[in-house]
NUVO-210277 format. One record per atom (N, C-alpha, C, CB): residue in one letter; x, y, z. Coordinates in steps of 0.1 Angstrom, whole numbers, plus 2048, in hexadecimal, padded with zeros to 3 digits. Atoms other than C-alpha are relative to their C-alpha. Glycine has a CB too. Layout:
BEGIN
aXYZ/...
***
This chain:
BEGIN
m80780E7FB/mBB4627B7A/m8007F9804/m7FE7FA7FE/e8078097FE/eBA960BB81/e7F7801810/e80A7F47FF/p8087F87F5/pB8C617B9A/p7FF7F480A/p7F08087FC/i7FA8057F6/iB9960BBB9/i7F17EF803/i80281180F/e80C80D7FC/eB745F4BC4/e8017F27F4/e7EC8097FE/t7FF80D808/tB7D5DCBA6/t809800809/t8027FD7F0/r7FB808805/rB9B5D6BB3/r7FC7F4808/r80B8047FD/s80680B7F8/sBA25B4BCA/s80680380F/s8047F07FA/k8037F77F3/kBA25B8BF1/k8167FF805/k7EF7F6810/c7F27F97FA/cBCC5B5BF2/c80080A7F4/c8117F5801/v7FB7F9803/vBCE5CCBDA/v7FC810807/v7FF7FD7F3/k8117F77FA/kBB15E3BEB/k8107FD812/k7E37EE801/n7FA7FF7FA/nBC95D9C0D/n80E807801/n7FE7F8802/f7F0801800/fBEB5E4BFF/f7FE80E7F8/f80A7EF7F7/l8067F37FF/lBD7606BF2/l801805814/l7ED7FE7F7/s8077F97F4/sBC560CC15/s80F804805/s7F47F580D/s7F58027F9/sBEA605C22/s80F8107FF/s8047F17F8/k7F47FA80B/kBFD619C0B/k80B812802/k7F58027F0/e7F97FC7FB/eC02638C22/e80680180D/e7FD8057FE/n7FB7FF7F4/nC0C628C41/n8137FD7FC/n7F67F280A/l7F1808808/lC2F61BC28/l80580E800/l8007F87EC/s7F57F2800/sC3E642C26/s80D7FB80B/s7F6811808/p7F08047FA/pC5D635C44/p8087F67F2/p7FC7F3811/e7FC80980C/eC6261BC26/e8048047F6/e7FA7F87FC/i7FD7F6815/iC62632C05/i809805809/i7F380F7F3/e7FA7F5800/eC7364DC1A/e80A7F8802/e7FC80B807/m7F9806803/mC90633C1C/m8087FC7F5/m7FB7FD803/t7F380980B/tC98626BFD/t7F980F7F5/t7FC7E77F7/g7FE7F5810/gC9164CBE7/g7F77FD7F8/g80D7FF7F7/r8047FD808/rC7D642BD9/r7EE8027FD/r8077FA7FB/g80C7F9803/gC5D658BD9/g7F67FB7F2/g8058107FF/d80B7FD813/dC5564FBB1/d7FD7FA7FB/d8028077F5/w80480B808/wC4E631BB3/w7F07F77FE/w8097F8805/t812802803/tC28621BA0/t7FF7F8810/t7FA7F27ED/l80B80D7F9/lC1260CBB5/l8047F1800/l7F17FE7F7/s7FC813803/sC205EBBA9/s813801802/s7F97F97E8/q7F18047FF/qC445F7BAD/q7FC802811/q80F80B7F7/l8008027F7/lC3A5FEBD0/l7FC7F0804/l7FA80A802/h80A8127F8/hC265DCBD7/h80B7F77FF/h7F07F67F5/h7FD807800/hC3F5CCBCA/h815801806/h7FA7FC7F5/n7F08027F9/nC645DCBDB/n7F9801812/n80E8127FB/l8057FD7F3/lC4B5E5BFA/l7F97F2802/l7F780E802/g80D8077F8/gC385CFC13/g7F98067FA/g7FD802810/s8107FB800/sC125D2C0E/s7FB80780D/s7F77F27FE/g8097FD7F6/gC0E5D8C2C/g80980E80C/g7FC7EF809/p7F27ED7F6/pC1B5FBC47/p80C7FB80B/p7F2810810/c7F680B7FC/cC385F1C54/c80280D812/c8137FB7F0/d8057F37F4/dC2B608C74/d8007F880A/d7F0808800/f8018107F8/fC295EEC92/f7FF80880D/f8107F2800/d8007F77F3/dC26609CB0/d7F47F8803/d801812801/e8057FD7FE/eC03606CB0/e7FD7F3807/e7FD8077F9/e80080F800/eBFE5E0CB1/e8027FA804/e8047FB7FD/t7F580A7F6/tC165D1CBF/t7FF80380F/t8108037FB/p8008027F4/pC145C9CE4/p80C807805/p8007F3802/a7EF7FE7FE/aC2D5D8CF5/a8077F7809/a80380F807/h7F6810801/hC3B5B4D00/h8067FE7FA/h7FC7F4800/v7F980680A/vC405AACE5/v80E8067FC/v7F78007F5/r7EF7F3807/rC605C8CDC/r800803813/r7FB8187EF/t7F68047EB/tC6A5C2D05/t8117FE7FE/t7FA7E9809/m7F2805807/mC855B3CF6/m80C7FF7F5/m7FF7F9800/c800801809/cC895BFCD8/c81080A7FF/c7F38047FA/k7F37F5800/kCB25D3CD1/k8028007F1/k8107FA808/p7FB7FB809/pCC25E6CBB/p8037F37FA/p80980B801/m7FC809808/mCCA5CEC98/m8118087FD/m7F37FD7F3/g7ED7FF801/gCFB5D2C93/g7FA8007EC/g80F7EA809/a7F87FF80F/aD065D5C72/a8027F57FC/a80D808800/t8008097FD/tD155B4C7C/t7F87F3801/t803802804/n80B8087FA/nCF65A3C7F/n8007FC7F6/n7F3803807/t80880780E/tCE9589C63/t7F480A803/t7FB7EC801/s80C7F8804/sCD259AC52/s7EF7F9805/s8028007EF/v8097FE7F8/vCAD597C60/v7F47FB7EA/v80481580B/l80A80380D/lC93585C3E/l7ED800805/l8057ED7FA/a8167FA7FF/aC69596C43/a8018027F5/a7F8812809/n80A7FE80C/nC4B598C31/n7FD80B808/n7F47F57FB/f80A7F07FA/fC365BBC37/f7F17F97F8/f8068167F5/n813803809/nC115A8C29/n7F5802808/n7FB7EE7FA/n80A7FF7FB/nBF15B4C34/n7F47FA7FB/n7FF80A801/g809805805/gBDF59BC24/g7F97F580B/g8047FB7F3/r80680C7F9/rBC957AC2E/r8057F7803/r7F77FC7FC/l7F38147FA/lBD2556C41/l8078037F3/l7F67E7800/g7FE80880E/gBD6545C1A/g81380E800/g7EB8037ED/n7F07F7806/nBF5564C17/n806800807/n80280D7FD/q7F57FF7F6/qC00566C39/q8067EF803/q7F980780F/i7F7811802/iC08540C3B/i80C8027F6/i7F47F17F9/s7F280480B/sC1E542C18/s80680780A/s8028057EE/s7F87F7800/sC2A561C25/s80C7FB80D/s7F780B802/f7FF8067F0/fC3554EC49/f8087F37F7/f7EE7FB80B/a7FD80980B/aC3A52FC31/a8158077FB/a7EF8037F0/s7F47FB811/sC57542C15/s80C80780B/s7F68137F0/v7F37FC7FB/vC6A557C2C/v8037F9810/v7FF811801/f7FC8087FB/fC6E536C43/f80D7F97FE/f7F97FB800/s7FA80A809/sC7F522C2B/s80A8077F5/s7F47F97F9/l7F47FA807/lC8E53EC18/l80980A80A/l7F980A7F2/s7FA7FC7F2/sCA0549C38/s80C7F57FF/s7F57FE80F/r7F28127FA/rCAF523C37/r8088047F7/r7FD7EB7FE/r7F7803813/rCB8528C0F/r808809804/r7F88047EE/l7F97EF801/lCC854CC15/l80B80380B/l7F380C803/g7F67F67F2/gCDB54CC37/g7FC80880A/g80980A7FA/l7FF7F87FF/lCC4560C42/l7F480A815/l7FE8037EF/q80B8037F9/qCAE568C64/q7F47FD7FD/q7FF806806/a80E7FE803/aC8C565C64/a7F980780A/a7FA7F57FE/a8027FD7F4/aC78575C77/a7F28077F6/a80C80980B/y81080080A/yC4E57CC71/y7F980E805/y7F27F0804/p8077F37FC/pC3A59FC76/p7F37FB80B/p7FA8087F0/y80B8067F4/yC2459BC9A/y7F27FD7F8/y7FD80C80F/r80F800806/rC0259FC83/r8077F97F8/r7F780D7FA/t80580B80D/tC07583C6D/t8047F7808/t8077FF7EF/v8008137F7/vC1456AC90/v7F1804805/v8107FB814/r80D7FF7F5/rBF3578CA0/r8007FE7F3/r7F880C80A/l80A80780D/lBE056DC84/l7FD7F77F9/l8018037F8/l7FB80E805/lBF054FC7F/l7FB7FA80E/l8147FD7FC/q7FE8077F0/qBF0545CAB/q7E67FB7F9/q807815816/q8088017FD/qBCB54BCA2/q7F87F37F6/q7FD80C803/l80580F808/lBC6526C8A/l8077F780B/l8087FE7ED/f7F680B800/fBE7517C94/f80980280F/f80B8037F1/d7F18097F4/dBFE508CB2/d807808801/d80A7F27FD/l7F47FF809/lC1751DCAA/l80C7FC80F/l8028157F6/p7F78027F4/pC38516CB8/p80980E802/p80A7F37FE/p7FE7F1805/pC4F539CC4/p8057FC7F1/p80D80980A/l8007FB80A/lC56549CAC/l8058127FF/l7F27FC7FB/q7FB7F67FF/qC6D566CA6/q7FB8077F6/q80C800802/i8027F77FF/iC59584CA8/i80880E7FC/i7FD7FD808/l7F47F7808/lC6A5A1C8C/l80080D810/l7F880A7EB/e7FE7F67F2/eC5E5BDCAB/e80480280E/e7F7804802/s7FB8087F7/sC6B5A7CC8/s8107FD7FE/s7F77F57FF/q7F6804806/qC8B5A1CB4/q80A811804/q7FA7FC7EE/i7F17F5802/iC975C3CAC/i7F380E7FE/i8117FB7EB/c8017F1800/cC8F5E4CB2/c7FF8087FB/c804805802/d80280180F/dC7F5FBC9B/d8037FB7EF/d8018087FF/p7F9807811/pC825E2C7C/p7F980B7F1/p7F87EA7FC/c8027F780D/cC6F603C67/c80F808801/c7F080B802/t7F87F280B/tC8761DC67/t80C7FF80E/t7F48157FD/g7F88087FD/gCA460CC7A/g80C7F57FB/g7FB7FD803/l7FB80D80C/lCAE5F7C60/l8008017F0/l7F47F4801/h8007FD810/hCB95F8C3A/h7F87F87FB/h80D7FE7F9/h80B80D807/hC9B5E5C27/h8088017F1/h7E98057FF/v7F9802807/vCAA5D1C0F/v7F37F87F9/v80D7FC805/h80580D802/hC955C0BF4/h8057F37FC/h7F98037FA/l7F580E805/lC9D59BBEA/l8058017F4/l7F97F17FF/d7F57FE80C/dCA45A2BC9/d806808805/d7FC8047F0/e7F87F7801/eCB65BCBD3/e80F7FB806/e7FB80B806/y7F980A7F9/yCC75A3BE9/y8067F57F9/y7F97FB808/n7F5812809/nCCD583BD3/n8078027F6/n7F97F27F8/g7F57FD806/gCDF59EBBC/g80B8037FE/g7FF8037FE/s7F57F97FC/sCFA5A5BD6/s7FF7FC806/s80380B800/p8048067F1/pCF058CBF5/p81280B807/p8007E7800/a7F77FE7FB/aD15598C00/a7FF80B806/a8087FE7FA/d8007F77FA/dD0D5B8C06/d7F3806808/d8048067F8/f80F7FC7FA/fCEC5B6C19/f8037F680D/f7F17FA7F5/h80A80B7FD/hCF1598C28/h804803812/h8057ED7F8/r7FF7FD7F4/rCFC5A7C4A/r7F9810805/r80D7FF802/g8047F4802/gCEA5C6C57/g7F2806800/g8038027F6/h80C7FF80A/hCC85C4C45/h7F17FB802/h8037F97F4/l80D805807/lCA25BCC3F/l8007FB7F5/l7F88097FD/i805809812/iC9E5A8C25/i7F38047FB/i7FD7EB801/h8108037FC/hC765AEC1A/h8017F77F0/h7F2812803/t80480280A/tC6C59BC01/t7EF8037F8/t8057F5801/e80B7FE806/eC4D5A1BE8/e7FA80280F/e7FB7F47F4/a80C8007F7/aC305ADBF7/a7F27F0801/a7F98107F9/y80D8097FC/yC1858CBF5/y80B7F17FB/y7EC8057F3/p7F7810807/pC3256DBF1/p7FC7F6805/p8107FD804/n80580C803/nC2C550BE8/n8077F27F9/n7F58037FA/y7F9809808/yC49539BE2/y8037F480A/y80C8067F9/v7FD80B7FD/vC42519BE5/v8047F57F8/v7F97FD805/e7F3805802/eC5D50ABCE/e80E7FE80D/e80480A7F5/v7F47FC7F3/vC76515BF0/v7F37FA806/v809813804/y8048037E9/yC5C50CC14/y7FC7F17F5/y7EA81080F/s80180A7FD/sC544E8BFF/s8057F8803/s7FC7FD7FC/a7F98057FD/aC704DBC06/a8007FD80F/a8088067FC/d7FE7EF7F5/dC614E9C25/d7F57F880B/d7F88177F7/l80F8007FC/lC444D7C2A/l7FB7F8808/l7F87FF7F8/e80480C7F1/eC424B9C45/e80480980A/e80B7ED803/e7F97F67F4/eC584D4C5B/e7F380C804/e8108097F9/l8097F57F4/lC3D4F1C59/l7F27FA800/l8008127FA/r80D8097F8/rC1E4D5C5B/r8007FE80F/r7FF7EF7FB/k7F98017F1/kC2D4D5C7D/k7FC81080B/k8167FE7FE/i8047F67FE/iC2E4F8C7F/i7F3805801/i8058067FA/l80E7FC806/lC0B4FEC72/l7F57F680A/l7FE7FB7EE/k80980B7F8/kBFC4E6C91/k7F38097FC/k8037FD813/l80B7F9800/lBD54F2C8F/l7FD7FE812/l7F57FA7F3/k8037FC7F3/kBCA4FBCB3/k7F57F6802/k7FC810802/s80980A7FB/sBB14E0CC1/s7F28017FA/s7FF80080F/e80D800804/eB954EFCBF/e7FB8017EF/e7FC80B806/a8017FA80E/aB994FBC98/a7FE7ED7FB/a81180E7F9/k7FA812808/kBA24CBC93/k7F7804804/k80A7F1801/n81080C7FD/nB834C0CAA/n7F78087F8/n7F77FF814/y8067FB806/yB704D9C92/y7FF7FA7F1/y80380A803/a7F780980B/aB7D4C9C76/a7F87F2800/a8127FE805/n804810806/nB794A8C7C/n7F07FB80A/n8117F1805/t80E803802/tB584ADC87/t7F57FE7F8/t7FD806803/v8097FD811/vB4A4BBC68/v8097F17F8/v8068177F3/h7FF80C809/hB5F49FC54/h7FB7F3806/h80F7FE7FC/s80180A7FC/sB56482C6E/s7E98037FE/s80A800812/n810802806/nB2F489C64/n7FD8017F3/n7F7807805/i801805812/iB30489C41/i7FD7F37FE/i80F8017F6/k7F781080D/kB4246CC3C/k7F07F880F/k8217F6803/r80980B7FD/rB2745CC59/r7F48047F4/r7F9800812/k80D7FC802/kB0A46CC48/k7FF7FC7EC/k7FF812807/s80680D80F/sB14460C23/s8087F17FB/s80380A7F1/g7FD80A800/gB25443C2D/g80D7FD7FB/g7F87FA7FE/k7EB80480A/kB4744CC18/k8087FE80E/k80C8147F4/s7FB7FA7F3/sB6544AC29/s80F80B7FA/s8077F080D/n7F67F6807/nB7B460C10/n7FD8127FD/n8027F87F1/t8077EF7FE/tB7448BC18/t8068077F5/t805809810/v7F37F6809/vB8549FBF5/v7F4806800/v80B7FB7EF/c8057F67FB/cB7E4C1C03/c7FC80A7EE/c80C80780D/v8017F7807/vB754D9BE8/v80180B7FC/v7FC7FF7FF/h7FA7F97FF/hB844FABE4/h7FA8097F2/h80C7FA803/i8037F680B/iB74515BD0/i7FF80E806/i7F37FD7F9/r8017F1805/rB7C53CBCD/r7F88097F6/r80A8007FC/r80D7FC809/rB67553BBF/r8038157FE/r7ED7FB80C/k8077F57FA/kB61573BCB/k8108097FC/k7FA7FD815/d7F97FA801/dB7D58ABCF/d80B7FD7F9/d7FF804808/y7FC808806/yB96575BBB/y7FB8097F3/y7FB7F2803/q8037FA80D/qB86583B99/q8028087FD/q7F78017FD/s7F87F780C/sB9659EB95/s80F7FD7FC/s80180D805/y7EE7FF7FF/yBB7596B9D/y8057F57F7/y8077FE811/l80280680A/lBB357DB82/l8028087F5/l7F77FC801/a8037F8810/aBA6593B67/a80F805801/a7F180F7FE/g7F37FF802/gBCA5A5B6B/g8077FC7F5/g8047FC808/f7F680C807/fBD8586B5B/f7FB7F97F6/f8047F7809/g80E80580A/gBBA57FB42/g7FD7F4807/g8037FD7EC/g8048077FF/gBB4567B56/g7EF801808/g80C7FB804/r808802802/rB92558B62/r7F67F780A/r8027FE7F7/s80880C7FF/sB79543B78/s8057F4800/s7F87FF7F7/v802810806/vB7A51EB78/v7F17FA805/v80E7F5809/g80B802801/gB54514B73/g8007F7802/g7FB8037F8/v80280F7FA/vB484F4B79/v8017F77FE/v7F87FC801/a7FB80780F/aB514E1B5B/a80A7FB808/a8058097F1/y7F08047F2/yB764E3B74/y7F97F9808/y80880F80B/l8038077F7/lB634D8B8F/l7F87F27FE/l7FC808808/n80780C801/nB4A4BEB87/n80D7F57FB/n7F48017F5/r7F8806807/rB6A4AEB6F/r80A7F980D/r80780A7F4/a7F480A7F4/aB824AAB92/a7F67F780C/a80D80E80C/m8058077FC/mB674A1BA7/m7FF7F47F8/m7F7805803/q7FF80880C/qB60484B89/q80D7F9808/q80280A7F0/i7F58047FE/iB8747DB8E/i8007FA80E/i8098097FC/w7FB8017F3/wB8747BBB1/w7F17EE805/w7FC81680A/r80D80C800/rB6445EBAF/r8087FA7F9/r7F18027FA/r7FF80D801/rB7344BB9C/r8127FD801/r7F87FA7F3/q7F78077F9/qB94447BAA/q8037F980E/q8058057FF/l80C8077F1/lB86442BCF/l7F87FC800/l7F9806809/g8068017FA/gB6743ABC9/g7F8801810/g8037FC7FB/d80B8027F5/dB5C43CBEC/d80580C808/d7FF7F2809/v7F77F57FE/vB64460BF1/v7ED80F7FC/v8147FE7F1/v8107FC7FD/vB4647EBFE/v81080F7FC/v7F37FA816/f7F97EF801/fB504A6BF5/f7FC808808/f7FB8097F4/l8027FA7FD/lB504BCC09/l8058167FF/l8017F7807/v7FE7F8805/vB4E4E1BFA/v7FE81280C/v7F67FD7F6/v7FE7F37F6/vB5F504C0B/v8028087F6/v80C80180C/s7FD7FC809/sB60520BF9/s7F381380C/s7FB7F37EE/d7FC7F37FE/dB5C546BFC/d7F38067F9/d80F8067FA/d8117FE808/dB39547BE8/d7FB7F5803/d7FD8037EF/l809808803/lB2452BBF3/l7F87FC800/l7FF7FD800/d810804801/dB04536BE7/d8007FD7F1/d7F380D805/w7FD80180A/wB15533BC4/w7FF7E7802/w81280E7FE/s7FB809800/sB24513BCE/s7F77F1801/s809804808/r8108067F8/rAFF503BDE/r7F88007F0/r7F680E810/k80480580D/kAF350BBB7/k8057FC7F8/k7FC8047FA/k7F680480D/kB0D4FFBA1/k8067F2802/k80E80C7FD/l8008147FB/lB164DCBB5/l7F77FA805/l80A7FB80A/v80C80C7FA/vAF94C4BBF/v8027F67F8/v7EE8037FF/d7FC812803/dB0549EBC2/d7F87FA80E/d8147FB801/d80780A7EA/dAF4486BE1/d80F80680A/d8007E0802/d7F58027F9/dB1D484BE9/d807815801/d80B7F27F6/i7FE7F17FA/iB214AFBEC/i7F980580C/i7FB80A7F6/y8037F37F5/yB234C4C0B/y801807801/y800802807/y7FA7F0803/yB284E3C13/y80280280C/y7F580C7F9/s7FC8007EF/sB3D4F0C34/s7F28087FF/s81180A807/p8047FD7F5/pB2C4F8C4B/p80081080E/p8057F7803/t7FF7FC7F0/tB3C511C5D/t7FA8147FD/t8167FC807/p8117F27FD/pB22535C4E/p7F880180B/p7F27FD7F6/s8098037F8/sB0C526C5D/s806800812/s7FB7F27FA/l7F88007F1/lB21524C7F/l80280E801/l80F7F7801/v7FC7F07F8/vB2D548C7C/v7F780E7FB/v8128057FB/e8067FF800/eB10558C76/e7F77FC80F/e8017FD7F7/k8038017F7/kB00548C93/k80680680F/k7FF7F57FE/s7F57F67F7/sB20555CA9/s7F980B805/s80D8067F6/k8057F2800/kB11576CA2/k7F7801809/k7FC8057F5/l80F7FE7F7/lAEF572CB1/l80880680C/l7F47EE805/p7F97F67EE/pAF3583CDA/p7FF7F3807/p7F481180B/r7FF80C7F4/rAFD56BCF2/r7EC800801/r80C807814/d80B8037FA/dADC568D01/d7EF8037FC/d803805809/s80D80880B/sAC3561CE2/s7F87FD7FF/s7FF7F97FB/v80080A7FA/vABF547CE5/v7FC7F880F/v8087FF7FE/a7F88067F1/aAD6533CFF/a80C803801/a8017F2802/e7F48017FF/eAF752ED06/e8057FA7F6/e8027FC809/n7F9809812/nAF9512CE9/n7F47FF7F9/n8087EA7FF/i806800809/iAF1518CD0/i7FF7F47F8/i8038097FC/a7FF80C809/aAE94F7CB8/a7FC8097F0/a7F17F1805/i805800811/iAF14F8C93/i7FA7F97F4/i8088007FB/e80C80580C/eAD54F0C7D/e8068027EC/e7EE80F804/d7FC7FD810/dAE94DFC5C/d7FD7F3803/d8118077F8/d8018107FE/dAEF4C3C4F/d8057F0802/d7FE7FF7FA/i7F78107FF/iB0F4B0C54/i80A80C811/i80F7F97E9/l7FB7F47F4/lB194CFC76/l7F07FE80C/l8028177F6/h80C7FA7F4/hAF94C9C94/h7FB80A808/h7FF7FC807/s7FE7F77F9/sB054DACAC/s80F801807/s7F5800808/i7EE7FE803/iB244EACBA/i7FB802819/i80B8197EE/e80D7FF7F1/eB1C4E4CE4/e802811807/e8067F2811/d7FA7F07F4/dB2D50ACEC/d8068057F3/d8107FE811/r7FD7F7811/rB2D522CCE/r80E808806/r7EE80E7F9/l7F47F37FD/lB49536CE5/l8107F57FE/l7FD80A816/e7F680C807/eB5F514CE0/e8068057F7/e7FB7F27FA/l800802806/lB6651CCC7/l80B812800/l7F57F97FC/g7FC7F37FE/gB75543CD0/g80280C7EB/g8147FC80B/d8007FD80B/dB87555CB2/d8048007F5/d800805800/l80980480A/lB8153FC9B/l7F48007FB/l8007F9801/l80E7FD805/lB6054BC96/l8018117FC/l7F37FD80C/g7F97F080B/gB7056FC88/g8027FA7F2/g813807805/n7F880380C/nB7B573C66/n7F97F97F8/n80C7FA802/n80580780F/nB60561C52/n8017F480D/n80B8017ED/g7F980A7FE/gB6C549C64/g8097F27F8/g7F87FF805/a7FD80D80C/aB8153DC49/a8117F9807/a80480A7E9/e7F480C7FF/eB9C52DC67/e7F77EF7FE/e808801815/l80980A7FC/lB83514C6D/l7F97FB7F2/l7F580680A/d80280A80B/dB7D50BC48/d8107FE7F9/d7F48067F5/l7EF802804/lBA450BC45/l8067EF802/l80B80B80E/a80480F7FC/aBA14F0C5D/a7FA7F47FA/a7F7801808/l80B80F804/lB844DBC4B/l80C7FE7F1/l7E88057FA/l7F980180D/lB9A4DDC28/l8157FB806/l7FE8147F9/a7F480A7F3/aBBD4D0C43/a7FD7F7803/a80380480D/a8048097F8/aBAA4B3C4F/a7FE7F87EE/a7F080480D/c805808807/cB9A4AAC2A/c8087F37FC/c7FE8077F8/n7FB80B802/nBAA48AC1B/n8078037F1/n7F57F5801/h7F580380C/hBB4493BF7/h7F48157FF/h7FE7EB7EE/s8067F5804/sBA54BBBE4/s8028047F7/s801808806/i8097F380D/iB954D1BCA/i80280C802/i7EF801800/n7F57F37F7/nBA84F3BC6/n7FB8087F7/n8148007FF/t8047FB807/tB9B50EBB6/t81380D7FD/t7EF806806/f7F37F37FA/fBB4531BC0/f80C7FB80F/f7F3810808/g7FD7FB7FD/gBC4540BD3/g80E7F5810/g7F58097FF/t7FF80F7F6/tBDD533BF1/t8007FB80D/t80A7FA7FE/f80B8067F1/fBC052EC0D/f7FF7F17F8/f7EB80B804/g800818800/gBB850ABF8/g8097FD7FC/g7F67F47F7/m7F78097FF/mBD850ABF1/m8087F780C/m8068057F9/w7FB8087F5/wBE0508C13/w7FB7F2806/w800809809/g80A80A7FE/gBC54F3C1A/g8097EB7FF/g7F28047F1/a7F580B80C/aBD74D9C00/a80A7F780B/a80D80E7F4/l7F28027F6/lBF94DDC11/l8017F780B/l80380D807/l8068057F4/lBE94D6C38/l7FB7EF7FC/l7F280C803/s8068097FF/sBDB4B9C2E/s80A7F77F9/s7F48027FC/a7F8805802/aBF44ACC1F/a7FF7F17F2/a8037FF80D/g804808805/gBDF498C08/g8018077ED/g7F27FD80A/e7F97FB809/eBDA496BE0/e7F580D7F7/e8067F37F6/s80F7F5806/sBC64B3BCB/s8038067F1/s80081180A/i8047FB810/iBBD4C0BAD/i7FF8117FE/i7EF7F97FD/f8007EF806/fBC54E6B9E/f7F88017F9/f80B8067FA/p80780080F/pBB74F3B7E/p80C810801/p7E98017FE/d7FB7F8803/dBCF503B67/d7FE8047EF/d80C7FE805/n8007FC811/nBD5513B42/n7F1812803/n7F67EA7F1/f8037FD803/fBBE52FB4E/f7F980B803/f7FF7FA7FE/y7FB7EF803/yBCA550B4A/y8078037F2/y80C80480D/e7FE7F580B/eBD6561B2B/e8127F9802/e7F9815804/n7F58017F8/nBF9567B44/n8047FE80B/n804806801/e80180B7F4/eC0154DB5D/e7FF80A80D/e80E7F4801/p8027FA7F6/pBFC55FB81/p80A7F9804/p7F3801807/p7F68087F8/pC1D55AB95/p7FF7FD80A/p80A805801/d80980D7FE/dC0A546BAC/d8037F5801/d7F97FD7FB/h80080E805/hC0452EB94/h80A7F7800/h7FD8007F5/r7F3804807/rC2752FB87/r8047F880A/r80C80B7FB/r7FE8067FA/rC33522BA4/r7F97F780B/r805806802/m80280C7FD/mC21506BAE/m7FA7FA7FD/m7FE7FE807/k7FB80A80B/kC2B4FAB90/k80D7FA805/k8028087F2/l7ED802800/lC4E4FDB97/l7FE7FB80F/l80D8127FE/a80180D7F3/aC454ECBB9/a8047F27FE/a7F17FE803/k7FD80C803/kC434CFBA6/k7F57F380D/k812800801/n80880C7F6/nC2E4C0BC4/n7FB7F27F8/n7F0808808/s808810802/sC24495BC0/s7F08067FC/s8017F3813/n80C8067FC/nC0649DBCD/n7F280D7F9/n8027FE812/w8097F9806/wBF64B8BB8/w7FC7FD7EC/w80780D803/t8047FF810/tBE64B5B91/t7FB8037FE/t7FD7FB7F9/f8007EF804/fBE44D4B7E/f7F47FA7F4/f81480A7F8/l8117FC807/lBBE4D5B6B/l7FF8047F9/l7F7806804/d8017FB808/dBC14E0B48/d7EF8047FB/d8077F97F8/v8067FB800/vBA34F6B46/v7F58037F3/v807804804/n8017FE813/nBA24F9B21/n7FA7F27F9/n8128037F7/e806810808/eB9E4D2B18/e7F57F680E/e8147F37FA/i80D8047FD/iB7E4CCB2F/i7F080A7F8/i801801813/
***
């Protein structure tokens, strides 16, 4: 078996939570399933809410009767991009299938850090004991015989659902639901305004580069990270089309990005420096900490951003992507959602693999008119 150290974070998350899946495994009677079978047939997160769900969330819950319409849910312990994709997939699939949509508290809690969400059906507040009090049925099994499972069941998707081809029809409504918090929106507007002022350009194109943890995932499909040639070609396309353009690089590897992408019209996300300064003791400098950055000169009060400074500032970087006019992407749901929330046009790589990853296949099935796929083998 492949050493766990070489696996992606998503797989590590699954392995670390596997022991908590025992209630679901017992219900299936399939204790002999391999890891890949568990990953497909069960959620990747623990179906055990008692410790992490506040009591007030469960106050109004009730047992689910056999005549009630079945609930569609997803249990994943992924990060922000995965959680948004999970939410959107359940939101749209439940409509298509005539099921109730419900979202685990941990998913709603994570999304609430960045978005001003309307009231949502939280699984634990809707149904008492959703792990042990319901018969869990995988979506594939439901689709094979809907009449048998349409009432009194909990239908769960694959571990990390990203049904882009389904929720694309609901994007306008999803954008209204996924409304950025004012703090995140103000931060993004400040950064973009400063870039435009400093560069004298009126269009910002975000360049999202994911490198670190995704490489082991790509390797499983005979894939490879796209390099500078793809990024330069994509930027050249935008320079030709827009002329009046400046680029903002957002990445999990800004050190690599700063070395490889250098030009007068390229800027870099100030979020990492902001996050680092937020870790300083409150009395180490002053209550108000100036951010020494070429595009973000100061934040009047570092506490203004609150929880958005946690999680390495991922929420703030997604806000930056959502505020761009257009974008260039590499891999992953995080950058994809930046493109979807911005509603601008976006360039994605293609043919970077031997076997097409499921997410990438679904993205092309969505036939989004704002997306262009650039063949990396023709660069």
